FIDO-864997 format. One line per 4 residues: for each residue x, y, z of C-alpha. Coordinates in pm, whole numbers. Example, Ala and Ser with C-alpha at 12.3 -4.5 7.8 and 13.67 -1.06 7.14 Angstrom:
<rs>
1230 -450 780  1367 -106 714 $
</rs>
This chain:
<rs>
-2169 1950 4604  -2169 2142 4271  -1854 2323 4380  -1685 1991 4459 $
-1779 1850 4118  -1641 2163 3946  -1312 2133 4134  -1293 1765 4042 $
-1350 1842 3672  -1081 2111 3674  -836 1872 3840  -928 1592 3596 $
-892 1811 3286  -566 1952 3417  -442 1601 3477  -537 1499 3123 $
-360 1795 2965  -45 1750 3174  -51 1377 3127  -95 1413 2754 $
271 1514 2737  378 1162 2832  74 937 2789  -215 925 2546 $
-564 1032 2644  -844 909 2414  -1100 1155 2556  -1114 1479 2364 $
-1155 1813 2536  -1531 1886 2576  -1463 2234 2438  -1368 2074 2105 $
-1700 1888 2082  -2026 1993 1918  -2319 1761 1996  -2644 1797 1808 $
-2900 1518 1847  -2749 1187 1736  -2441 1354 1588  -2118 1461 1754 $
-1846 1660 1585  -1502 1699 1744  -1277 1971 1607  -931 1821 1656 $
-724 2062 1445  -819 2339 1201  -797 2078 923  -924 1766 1104 $
-1272 1687 1231  -1408 1370 1386  -1770 1302 1284  -1984 1053 1477 $
-2341 947 1435  -2508 699 1670  -2860 559 1653  -2899 598 2031 $
-2711 926 2073  -2434 761 2280  -2076 814 2160  -1746 636 2210 $
-1461 788 2410  -1250 472 2428  -935 458 2223  -973 267 1899 $
-695 57 1758  -617 350 1525  -679 662 1732  -550 666 2090 $
-501 1034 2177  -785 1276 2107  -688 1524 2378  -530 1782 2150 $
-517 2157 2192  -859 2295 2099  -836 2499 1778  -1035 2817 1727 $
-1369 2750 1558  -1717 2893 1530  -2048 2713 1556  -2381 2839 1428 $
-2728 2697 1350  -2940 2857 1083  -3256 2716 922  -3187 2375 1074 $
-2830 2357 940  -2533 2330 1172  -2220 2510 1052  -1876 2460 1208 $
-1602 2683 1073  -1226 2677 1137  -953 2870 960  -926 2581 710 $
-1264 2402 699  -1633 2472 695  -1870 2185 784  -2244 2192 726 $
-2485 1931 861  -2864 1924 833  -2987 1862 1186  -3214 1572 1275 $
-3158 1412 935  -3036 1069 1039  -2690 929 962  -2439 1107 741 $
-2505 1107 364  -2425 1329 70  -2767 1492 120  -2713 1616 474 $
-2337 1668 515  -2066 1855 330  -1726 2006 411  -1556 2290 229 $
-1178 2286 248  -890 2479 95  -674 2346 -188  -422 2615 -266 $
-624 2928 -333  -938 2734 -424  -1226 2621 -205  -1327 2261 -266 $
-1626 2060 -144  -1635 1707 -6  -1948 1500 52  -1995 1145 184 $
-1955 893 -95  -1695 1096 -285  -1412 882 -419  -1052 993 -390 $
-875 905 -715  -569 1111 -624  -483 948 -294  -107 911 -267 $
-141 566 -107  10 417 205  143 66 221  53 -302 197 $
73 -593 438  351 -771 251  546 -816 -70  536 -1195 -38 $
563 -1357 -380  593 -1027 -566  834 -952 -847  834 -576 -822 $
468 -486 -795  347 -798 -980  248 -1106 -781  238 -1480 -838 $
-93 -1462 -1023  12 -1159 -1227  -190 -934 -998  -79 -581 -913 $
6 -518 -549  -291 -365 -365  -175 -65 -162  -402 85 100 $
-494 453 90  -276 692 284  -342 1000 494  -249 1244 216 $
-390 1306 -130  -339 1545 -418  -713 1607 -398  -648 1773 -61 $
-864 1545 154  -879 1194 296  -1129 1012 514  -1070 740 772 $
-1367 525 864  -1284 422 1220  -1538 151 1291  -1248 -53 1426 $
-1230 -239 1758  -1173 -41 2075  -939 -68 2371  -1093 -140 2709 $
-864 98 2898  -708 -167 3127  -413 14 3288  -215 -305 3330 $
-250 -423 2972  -487 -230 2749  -695 -496 2570  -918 -515 2267 $
-1295 -499 2298  -1572 -523 2040  -1760 -206 1954  -2117 -207 2081 $
-2353 -361 1827  -2551 -69 1687  -2568 160 1388  -2269 385 1425 $
-2057 610 1206  -1713 724 1321  -1527 922 1056  -1216 1139 1058 $
-1196 1398 783  -848 1526 693  -865 1847 486  -499 1947 473 $
-476 2043 106  -115 1985 7  27 2048 353  127 1683 383 $
381 1738 660  122 1886 893  -125 1610 805  124 1343 918 $
225 1533 1229  -138 1572 1334  -216 1212 1243  63 1083 1467 $
-45 1319 1745  -386 1155 1725  -290 797 1638  31 781 1838 $
387 881 1766  628 672 1559  848 517 1829  1224 516 1789 $
1381 174 1741  1698 112 1943  2017 249 1793  2148 -99 1713 $
1853 -156 1477  2012 90 1235  2328 -118 1205  2380 -422 984 $
2156 -725 1036  2267 -1071 932  1979 -1299 837  1945 -1603 613 $
1714 -1902 589  1975 -2171 652  2022 -2458 897  2291 -2282 1096 $
2442 -2441 1404  2596 -2283 1710  2949 -2317 1574  2852 -2197 1225 $
2690 -1880 1360  2997 -1810 1571  3219 -1870 1269  3005 -1631 1067 $
3042 -1352 1324  3413 -1423 1359  3460 -1402 982  3285 -1066 979 $
3518 -935 1246  3820 -1072 1060  3701 -891 746  3630 -574 947 $
3262 -587 851  3046 -408 1110  2750 -605 1247  2486 -544 1514 $
2213 -805 1474  2201 -1173 1388  1872 -1352 1327  1840 -1728 1336 $
1558 -1839 1107  1320 -2122 1199  1592 -2389 1228  1672 -2270 1580 $
1380 -2488 1690  1274 -2841 1605  1136 -2868 1252  1034 -3233 1234 $
805 -3302 942  910 -2993 746  941 -3094 380  886 -2865 83 $
1067 -3060 -186  751 -3080 -394  697 -2705 -382  561 -2431 -160 $
200 -2549 -171  281 -2911 -83  399 -2863 275  268 -3133 508 $
8 -2999 752  1 -3067 1125  -307 -3134 1336  -365 -2758 1368 $
-385 -2723 988  -52 -2541 971  273 -2629 797  445 -2915 975 $
762 -2812 1154  701 -2437 1138  551 -2374 1480  766 -2487 1773 $
941 -2335 2073  1175 -2623 2157  1540 -2553 2082  1699 -2788 1831 $
1969 -2919 2063  2137 -3101 1774  2229 -2760 1629  2236 -2556 1950 $
2347 -2784 2237  2349 -2497 2488  2127 -2211 2373  2206 -1988 2670 $
2580 -2013 2608  2535 -1948 2237  2322 -1638 2297  2562 -1519 2565 $
2859 -1554 2328  2678 -1342 2072  2600 -1074 2331  2963 -1066 2448 $
3062 -1012 2086  2822 -717 2065  2568 -894 1844  2199 -872 1931 $
1994 -1192 1897  1659 -1248 1728  1468 -1567 1651  1200 -1646 1393 $
849 -1744 1507  555 -1899 1318  302 -1900 1603  -14 -2016 1420 $
10 -2376 1545  -36 -2262 1902  149 -2485 2149  166 -2848 2046 $
173 -3125 2306  522 -3220 2182  662 -2878 2261  906 -2822 2547 $
681 -2549 2690  355 -2743 2661  338 -2867 3024  404 -2521 3165 $
152 -2361 2928  -115 -2616 3014  -54 -2557 3383  -70 -2182 3345 $
-399 -2212 3155  -530 -2469 3406  -597 -2722 3128  -671 -3087 3190 $
-419 -3248 2954  -598 -3584 2979  -890 -3439 2783  -926 -3290 2439 $
-909 -2912 2416  -1243 -2733 2387  -1243 -2479 2107  -1473 -2271 1887 $
-1537 -2503 1592  -1693 -2231 1376  -1381 -2018 1395  -1150 -2319 1375 $
-1313 -2427 1053  -1247 -2085 901  -877 -2096 987  -814 -2452 875 $
-785 -2671 1184  -1138 -2798 1234  -1049 -3166 1251  -1250 -3420 1450 $
-1031 -3324 1741  -713 -3125 1793  -643 -3350 2087  -503 -3177 2389 $
-293 -2934 2181  -334 -2567 2270  -466 -2358 1978  -347 -2008 1895 $
-590 -1770 2065  -406 -1440 2094  -716 -1223 2151  -787 -1430 2462 $
-610 -1233 2732  -560 -1538 2951  -392 -1727 2668  -180 -1425 2572 $
-67 -1367 2930  37 -1730 2971  203 -1736 2629  426 -1440 2709 $
491 -1527 3073  572 -1893 3011  736 -1905 2667  850 -1565 2548 $
976 -1445 2885  1186 -1757 2936  1345 -1735 2591  1419 -1368 2645 $
1588 -1449 2973  1808 -1691 2781  1927 -1400 2567  1675 -1330 2288 $
1661 -953 2230  1361 -933 1996  1139 -1147 1772  1094 -1196 1402 $
722 -1273 1377  644 -1458 1059  265 -1486 1056  158 -1642 724 $
-173 -1799 829  -536 -1695 862  -604 -1325 839  -866 -1238 1099 $
-912 -1291 1471  -1250 -1372 1628  -1283 -997 1695  -1459 -822 1407 $
-1228 -598 1198  -919 -708 1389  -659 -901 1189  -397 -1127 1339 $
-100 -931 1206  -214 -609 1371  -292 -771 1703  22 -986 1717 $
228 -673 1659  46 -497 1939  85 -784 2184  455 -842 2128 $
539 -471 2133  340 -388 2444  453 -703 2625  813 -595 2574 $
719 -243 2677  562 -370 3001  825 -623 3100  1169 -502 2999 $
1364 -178 3050  1472 -191 2687  1322 3 2402  1046 -217 2258 $
1035 -316 1896  955 -617 1681  997 -742 1328  679 -833 1140 $
449 -743 851  215 -442 833  -121 -492 1002  -307 -176 902 $
-360 180 1021  -228 232 1371  45 -28 1323  302 249 1283 $
323 235 1664  461 -120 1649  754 -148 1410  986 -270 1241 $
819 -401 923  917 -724 747  818 -695 380  817 -1069 314 $
955 -1304 52  1017 -1110 -268  1187 -1228 -585  1558 -1161 -628 $
1508 -942 -935  1587 -595 -1060  1213 -523 -1062  1186 -600 -690 $
1481 -379 -606  1344 -94 -816  994 -116 -671  1117 -111 -312 $
1233 248 -351  877 363 -422  717 121 -178  936 221 118 $
900 595 74  524 578 10  469 397 340  554 730 505 $
198 833 410  69 615 695  366 670 926  508 322 860 $
863 440 819  1070 135 912  1025 -126 643  1300 -389 637 $
1340 -568 305  1527 -887 226  1842 -727 88  1926 -946 -208 $
1570 -1072 -236  1437 -1403 -109  1298 -1619 -393  1570 -1700 -645 $
1517 -1530 -982  1706 -1547 -1311  1819 -1185 -1257  2019 -1267 -947 $
2393 -1218 -979  2675 -1045 -787  2596 -708 -945  2231 -718 -836 $
2327 -817 -482  2581 -534 -468  2325 -279 -580  2074 -413 -327 $
2324 -372 -44  2387 -16 -163  2013 46 -153  2011 -97 199 $
2241 185 309  1965 430 220  1670 230 344  1539 229 702 $
1695 -108 792  1995 -285 636  1923 -660 660  2053 -917 413 $
1846 -1232 367  1775 -1512 121  1605 -1845 86  1757 -2186 159 $
1943 -2218 -169  2322 -2223 -212  2291 -1957 -485  2153 -1708 -232 $
2456 -1698 -5  2460 -1360 165  2820 -1363 293  2963 -1070 100 $
3316 -1218 106  3186 -1519 -89  3133 -1295 -395  3387 -1174 -656 $
3642 -938 -506  3515 -620 -680  3164 -687 -552  3289 -772 -203 $
3483 -445 -184  3182 -235 -286  2943 -414 -49  3185 -373 240 $
3224 -3 158  2846 29 149  2804 -126 494  3082 98 628 $
2908 399 474  2588 298 653  2771 308 986  2935 639 898 $
2587 785 843  2443 657 1173  2441 1000 1342  2242 1140 1050 $
2008 838 1040  1947 828 1415  1875 1201 1414  1623 1141 1134 $
1462 873 1352  1417 1126 1631  1267 1370 1382  1021 1099 1275 $
914 1061 1639  871 1438 1677  712 1521 1341  559 1203 1201 $
780 1232 890  964 908 820  1333 874 729  1244 784 368 $
1003 1045 239  848 1108 -106  968 1427 -271  620 1578 -275 $
630 1642 100  871 1929 39  766 2017 -316  392 1961 -314 $
314 2206 -596  573 2068 -841  439 1799 -1071  779 1631 -1112 $
789 1565 -738  500 1323 -786  633 1166 -1105  981 1104 -961 $
861 820 -742  1181 610 -748  1383 873 -564  1316 1003 -217 $
1441 1219 65  1659 1025 305  1643 1249 608  1619 1624 557 $
1923 1691 340  1981 1393 110  1790 1280 -198  1867 915 -275 $
1805 719 -592  2012 399 -560  2081 213 -883  1824 -49 -979 $
1939 -129 -1332  2225 -338 -1463  2551 -199 -1595  2570 -141 -1970 $
2857 -316 -2142  2910 -15 -2370  3045 206 -2091  3053 -7 -1774 $
2796 224 -1618  2435 189 -1505  2188 462 -1605  1933 647 -1395 $
1698 935 -1460  1684 1181 -1173  1484 1496 -1107  1625 1741 -856 $
1423 2017 -688  1511 2383 -715  1845 2485 -567  2200 2350 -582 $
2275 1986 -513  2602 1802 -454  2648 1463 -619  2835 1280 -345 $
2967 1011 -580  3113 1238 -847  3172 1565 -663  2960 1757 -912 $
2754 2059 -813  2425 2040 -998  2148 2294 -1048  1802 2172 -959 $
1449 2214 -1094  1523 1985 -1387  1577 1622 -1482  1903 1450 -1566 $
2010 1131 -1735  2315 1015 -1543  2526 702 -1522  2716 541 -1235 $
2974 269 -1190  2945 -22 -949  3135 177 -686  2890 469 -690 $
2554 531 -524  2354 825 -661  2284 1050 -364  2244 1425 -384 $
2303 1647 -83  2151 1989 -41  2405 2265 -102  2564 2395 219 $
2440 2109 435  2631 1970 730  2596 1591 758  2687 1443 1099 $
2893 1125 1056  3113 881 1248  3464 753 1178  3500 375 1118 $
3338 156 1383  3258 -212 1442  2908 -186 1596  2674 55 1768 $
2758 -70 2116  3106 80 2079  3040 426 1941  3331 653 1846 $
3364 961 2065  3445 1179 1763  3163 1336 1564  3246 1431 1205 $
3078 1741 1064  3080 1683 688  3039 2021 518  2893 2019 168 $
2986 2310 -65  2738 2596 -39  2691 2943 105  2527 2836 429 $
2376 2542 610  2318 2381 946  2262 2053 1127  2120 1912 1448 $
2274 1599 1595  2062 1391 1831  2199 1168 2106  2045 948 2376 $
2110 621 2559  2012 422 2249  1805 141 2399  1565 267 2663 $
1244 469 2665  1388 773 2841  1393 952 2508  1017 998 2565 $
1093 1167 2897  1330 1440 2780  1642 1229 2847  1830 1328 2532 $
2067 1590 2394  2089 1800 2079  2404 1950 1931  2354 2221 1672 $
2608 2350 1422  2591 2596 1134  2826 2711 861  2852 3024 651 $
3079 3064 350  3199 3411 256  3456 3461 -17  3751 3244 88 $
3646 3176 450  3421 2913 604  3293 2982 953  3154 2685 1144 $
2983 2744 1476  2917 2449 1709  2670 2525 1986  2686 2381 2337 $
2494 2053 2378  2138 2115 2496  1948 1848 2687  1939 1613 2985 $
2161 1336 2851  2539 1327 2876  2648 1286 2515  2920 1037 2424 $
3078 1292 2190  3411 1426 2314  3570 1573 2003  3488 1693 1653 $
3636 1667 1307  3544 1895 1019  3543 1737 672  3527 1995 391 $
3409 1823 72  3532 1942 -269  3793 2174 -126  4151 2274 -194 $
4399 2258 94  4339 2549 335  4590 2815 429  4478 2835 792 $
4238 2676 1042  4157 2796 1394  3930 2698 1680  3832 2989 1907 $
4147 3162 1787  4384 2868 1840  4553 2702 1542  4432 2362 1431 $
4607 2089 1236  4460 1967 910  4520 1700 649  4415 1668 287 $
4288 1372 87  4352 1441 -283  4157 1135 -401  3821 1258 -270 $
3919 1629 -248  3846 1655 124  4010 1868 390  4009 1714 739 $
4036 1955 1031  4078 1789 1371  3942 1958 1680  4093 1798 1993 $
3892 1720 2303  3761 2030 2476  3493 2147 2715  3167 2078 2536 $
2997 2348 2740  3167 2617 2531  3059 2742 2191  3311 2644 1926 $
3397 2881 1641  3603 2723 1367  3747 2946 1096  3895 2780 787 $
4067 3006 535  4156 2927 174  4362 3099 -93  4077 3132 -343 $
3713 3223 -323  3512 2912 -242  3269 2971 -528  3557 2965 -779 $
3697 2653 -614  3360 2481 -638  3350 2546 -1012  3706 2420 -1059 $
3660 2100 -859  3308 2008 -969  3321 1655 -1107  3695 1593 -1055 $
3624 1333 -787  3427 1130 -1043  3701 1165 -1303  3970 1050 -1061 $
3758 752 -966  3686 667 -1329  4055 674 -1418  4145 462 -1115 $
3889 199 -1220  3991 202 -1586  4369 194 -1529  4397 -169 -1404 $
4195 -293 -1701  4416 -95 -1938  4723 -252 -1783  4570 -596 -1822 $
4498 -530 -2190  4845 -386 -2241  5013 -676 -2069  4821 -930 -2275 $
4971 -806 -2603  5296 -655 -2470  5287 -361 -2713  5485 -119 -2504 $
5453 115 -2207  5140 289 -2088  5095 629 -2255  5262 904 -2058 $
4943 1104 -2010  4753 810 -1859  5030 737 -1611  5078 1104 -1528 $
4713 1172 -1451  4677 853 -1250  4949 974 -1012  4810 1324 -964 $
4661 1250 -621  4990 1102 -503  5181 1413 -604  4932 1631 -416 $
4956 1414 -106  5330 1473 -104  5292 1844 -173  4942 1990 -113 $
5058 2327 -251  5044 2172 -597  4673 2096 -570  4522 2385 -764 $
4760 2362 -1061  4738 1984 -1064  4358 1990 -1073  4352 2250 -1352 $
4595 2044 -1557  4390 1731 -1482  4074 1890 -1618  4247 2008 -1936 $
4429 1680 -1998  4143 1446 -1914  3979 1517 -2251  4289 1387 -2429 $
4276 1044 -2268  4061 902 -2546  4314 981 -2820  4606 867 -2605 $
4443 533 -2531  4348 483 -2895  4716 520 -2986  4781 199 -2795 $
4608 14 -3081  4451 -242 -2852  4145 -451 -2931  3864 -197 -2963 $
3609 -445 -2830  3779 -437 -2491  3905 -80 -2493  3599 110 -2620 $
3392 52 -2301  3684 186 -2095  3706 497 -2311  3331 549 -2284 $
3360 508 -1907  3604 801 -1905  3401 1008 -2150  3109 999 -1906 $
3307 1254 -1704  3402 1486 -1987  3289 1845 -1954  2918 1842 -2026 $
2859 1912 -2391  2592 2141 -2535  2254 1999 -2635  2032 2117 -2917 $
1681 2202 -2805  1369 2030 -2934  1339 2088 -3307  1140 1947 -3595 $
1311 1729 -3855  1494 1886 -4146  1425 2008 -4404  1245 2325 -4301 $
1021 2543 -4510  1027 2850 -4283  1269 3014 -4033  1282 2894 -3671 $
1468 2963 -3347  1725 2712 -3224  1790 2683 -2850  2101 2537 -2687 $
2156 2413 -2334  2431 2236 -2141  2381 1862 -2096  2301 1785 -1730 $
2321 2159 -1663  2680 2107 -1552  2783 2472 -1583  3005 2661 -1826 $
2940 2882 -2130  2834 2778 -2481  3023 2917 -2781  2899 2846 -3135 $
2956 2905 -3505  2727 2896 -3809  2994 2907 -4082  3121 2550 -4038 $
3430 2670 -3847  3547 2520 -3515  3405 2711 -3217  3634 2851 -2945 $
3643 3128 -2681  3638 3394 -2954  3323 3260 -3119  2974 3390 -3049 $
2864 3321 -2690  2517 3175 -2668  2273 3391 -2471  1943 3356 -2656 $
1787 3131 -2925  1957 3148 -3268  1746 3240 -3571  1792 2979 -3848 $
1649 3096 -4181  1863 2910 -4436  2068 2595 -4470  2313 2614 -4181 $
2553 2396 -3986  2572 2494 -3619  2875 2384 -3419  2889 2441 -3042 $
3124 2380 -2750  3089 2423 -2374  3387 2590 -2209  3418 2566 -1831 $
3723 2689 -1641  3908 2702 -1976  3833 2335 -2035  3644 2251 -2354 $
3374 1990 -2394  3322 1771 -2694  3212 1978 -2997  2860 1905 -3116 $
2739 1977 -3466  2405 1978 -3641  2308 2072 -3994  1974 2224 -4076 $
1839 2204 -4430  1572 2412 -4594  1377 2289 -4893  1518 2516 -5164 $
1330 2370 -5460  1005 2488 -5610  984 2181 -5838  1179 1883 -5972 $
1117 1714 -6305  1286 1427 -6484  1325 1381 -6859  1258 1006 -6827 $
1025 798 -6612  1177 611 -6317  1217 236 -6335  885 52 -6306 $
770 9 -5948  953 312 -5808  716 606 -5781  868 945 -5853 $
745 1158 -5561  996 1435 -5628  1030 1653 -5317  889 1388 -5085 $
1174 1149 -5147  1460 1335 -5309  1470 1634 -5074  1300 1521 -4752 $
1611 1544 -4534  1622 1169 -4469  1887 941 -4614  1757 616 -4755 $
1863 275 -4621  2106 99 -4862  1895 -217 -4833  1613 -23 -5008 $
1366 -154 -4747  1250 195 -4652  1134 277 -5008  1299 620 -5004 $
1494 561 -5325  1413 640 -5688  1559 411 -5955  1657 468 -6318 $
1779 207 -6566  1865 465 -6832  2040 799 -6848  1835 1082 -6703 $
1842 1453 -6631  1677 1602 -6325  1580 1969 -6348  1531 2156 -6021 $
1373 2500 -5999  1482 2685 -5684  1250 2916 -5494  1476 3216 -5562 $
1811 3294 -5719  2095 3202 -5487  2463 3120 -5460  2554 2757 -5517 $
2855 2615 -5329  2785 2244 -5322  2551 1979 -5459  2549 1629 -5315 $
2356 1324 -5427  2308 992 -5245  2344 672 -5449  2370 297 -5380 $
2639 47 -5473  2476 -296 -5458  2565 -662 -5513  2351 -717 -5823 $
2301 -475 -6112  2264 -171 -5882  2579 38 -5935  2716 385 -5905 $
2651 611 -6204  2937 638 -6450  2901 1016 -6466  2724 1297 -6284 $
2729 1650 -6425  2579 1963 -6267  2457 2244 -6493  2320 2579 -6374 $
2108 2859 -6519  1958 3188 -6416  1660 3173 -6652  1607 2800 -6719 $
1703 2841 -7084  2077 2874 -7103  2271 2625 -6885  2642 2614 -6813 $
2841 2330 -6660  2922 2380 -6292  3107 2052 -6229  3137 1690 -6327 $
3212 1366 -6142  3309 1024 -6284  3287 757 -6010  3500 444 -6056 $
3223 190 -6110  3455 -109 -6146  3632 -34 -5819  3297 -1 -5645 $
3183 -336 -5784  3505 -501 -5667  3426 -411 -5302  3150 -672 -5322 $
2922 -508 -5062  2614 -292 -5031  2673 65 -4920  2552 421 -4959 $
2781 664 -5143  2757 1043 -5121  2856 1201 -5452  2952 1564 -5391 $
3042 1841 -5637  3174 2176 -5513  3090 2486 -5719  3123 2862 -5700 $
2816 2989 -5883  2608 3302 -5830  2250 3391 -5923  2142 3032 -5976 $
1766 2968 -6014  1771 2638 -6209  1990 2331 -6158  2020 2027 -6383 $
2177 1704 -6266  2265 1482 -6563  2320 1119 -6464  2465 844 -6682 $
2426 480 -6583  2704 225 -6626  2512 69 -6919  2535 -304 -6983 $
2750 -470 -6720  3058 -654 -6840  3094 -1033 -6846  3331 -1001 -6549 $
3056 -883 -6317  3030 -1141 -6034  2649 -1162 -6031  2483 -961 -6312 $
2702 -1002 -6618  2530 -874 -6933  2246 -707 -6745  2147 -342 -6772 $
2281 -142 -6476  2050 62 -6253  2110 381 -6050  1928 437 -5721 $
1906 800 -5608  1809 966 -5282  1856 1293 -5100  1976 1580 -5312 $
2133 1851 -5100  2187 2200 -5236  2404 2444 -5041 $
</rs>
């Protein structure tokens, strides 16, 4: 008998291990368990331990709603007991527990874990102030992270933390293990602790992978979910929805999903004219008209035919549900539901009044209506079999679940959102061959298994758009990687305008799901063709770009299933030891190779560009919008036009893309390998059937490619497809970004044809259909070394685009005043791409000339003498793409009293070499080349220029003053009320405001002589003095004379100035005047500045006739 039991156990354990590859097993391997008295410890990974304490010594092996698969490979660990203390040690953790000491507390339990090279200690009760957070149920009513009542959005803790540990208290409901439909059960009522300690340090990627191994993988949504979703709260009819789809096709706008909001069903009684909180309530205590399953036949006379038409036009159907009212006796499905539940409809429904009172429908009687009771398996089975199944048979592909009612179910610690998500997902999983998914809010840990997320009704504001970047990426910390936001926002806000909507659509390209939506207001129209043409064009391009990126996005979805790392991922997952990766929380990885930071700020009128601040990790990055190659490990202030989305691609990457397409049900058979400049890189492209669950059963295919760049040759190797699915790909195209036209292209030795796009600097190499079971070697040769080409072409794409956007506005301005033809240079540069298209051999010379001439556009446009108010923003738009100018490093304010070192760097680190001068001359290639900080020990003017590929940047200049004076004295007292602080005011390096509000000036109403003693004898080349010309009796001095001396006794005149006081008065305005006297004196130690006022003002003075004039002085500069 013992032998039989042993054989049975071996077979059972073998079954569990084998089965764990395809199904989840909640029972951990006994070899991973350590049981001591009332405590059980399960070592799940070297960094993860389950800790249970039970008052009766019995432990739970059922799956909880969070953790469903505890049968992981047993890690190596050691167990020992010494002096009544149990020690469990893995390669990463060391747990100590005092035996027979009751439930876990800080006095009997501790865990040591690694954080970098340090050993840290955790004890029960410790708080985690550095948790990196997870997500929140909804953004309903939030403007950014601020809610209706000015409260900050509460975000639950995540799995990862900068402190290196996190703890999950899993006293959640359990599953009963029903093989037909696993159902919730209440935990046994007893004292019980069930904790999971994660001690992963900063290895966040492994923490998420292990979490999803334990709590269930992140399932892949169907391929069509990554296309464009149309959604709007509007009373659409059958014909209007068809017209909408037809208009999209006519405008060549791709679409995959259309959702009909609640008006698909009857909404009698729905009235919110008095505001959100004044909805009429039905007998179930819910909003009247929200919960119904009867088609509105006035709008949809034949639902089946409508849904069928949508399917035939390759559009998937979804409907909105508010299920909290249960099934009312007026509903179409009520008789069938009552029959299925065996209810006597002649009697009132029996219900739990205690619970009903909590949720808001404890009236005297709910009549014979059927209340919502989703944790009741009989109700749930009838609900899905009678209502949901029938509607799905009519043509509904999935459901938008819009639960906005009571939070909790009758089951302790089980909320309605979580359980509704589970029921809908698993019902679809059990009853259809299609890949299950739903659309609803977040329910809590474990809900990552049932996606996609609906983030709720946010405000249509810049703050909401900006916050969604952080919110979406941070949700990766709990595996909830498929948030879908209302693109455009829901609740109308004063911010909303075409620009905001355009930017939101661009963000949607780089978010998990692209779904436009808005409330029932005419101002929130989401038809992109209803917006101004420029906005329409950019939104259409954005949607097309989304479809082009589908191979990359779908591959990232597969990676999320395999690794637990979501498509949108905070930077700190890959750069966990870099502080800026945590601070840069409004940018994120989008897949493995792209960092995205879509614009969430309005365009500035000064340059027609919107600003962002971006930090890029170490390495080289390619700005896809501008074609610039940027060095990482630093921050940048950059600006982008409406047509640009800031995304940065890792140098050398290969991004799989598609040519233009209309929807995901008609995929192109050509795969584009988009090669980003860089020495080497690779890609993996994932393919499967798109809408079944066979991807979990090894029914998929991978295609791998890699590229290496050596000198003037790029070698691209495409491996044979590997997998059990017949890929739809039949041919390839290579797109070389930022390239010159090649001299030769071959595939396995055979010549290939190529074309060149001079507008975006891309070489297209077409590889015709061939046997995919062969390895493809593509060799592309160029005239020049690729590194030199990259330097030449960096940023030209952005300049071409800037000129193309500015040119039409220049023509409009020119045409309005009819002043003559467009300047030759503007016209010539605007046609550069056309000339190259006709003759690609011209490309290199054309691009070099373009770079050199681009800097002259400002002066050429200014010659047109157009209204500066209109033209200046256009010039500034172009100047944004000038060669990056040098920047002066952080320095204290002038004047200085001791030598210092001045550092220079290139703005935005755009490459090139800095040349500088310190003698006031213009810097060029022959000037000193900056290589280390410059020592500044005396008054100096530094001028610097960046020269890149023989193209010069704007020259920057900065003067540095040293306080040369030992003392200053005056032979007369200043005018009453103006304190004479000598050095503080007259030589502090700061020019006074002509309005005198800053109190930096010193006033005299009589002639005076200032005597300055210098710190040492020196040459004197120039003395300047700041004065004010005012509207009253404040005037320029009538004379200024400079006298010099070596000993302070004998002075000689070094120069004299007689300002025209009357002319200054005639200008009738307040301004600051710099009076400057050039000298050529040697050995000067003392300087006198003799100042004569204008005396009594003449009777012709407009305001102060007959009054004594006054002179206001500030900032004496001695050079």
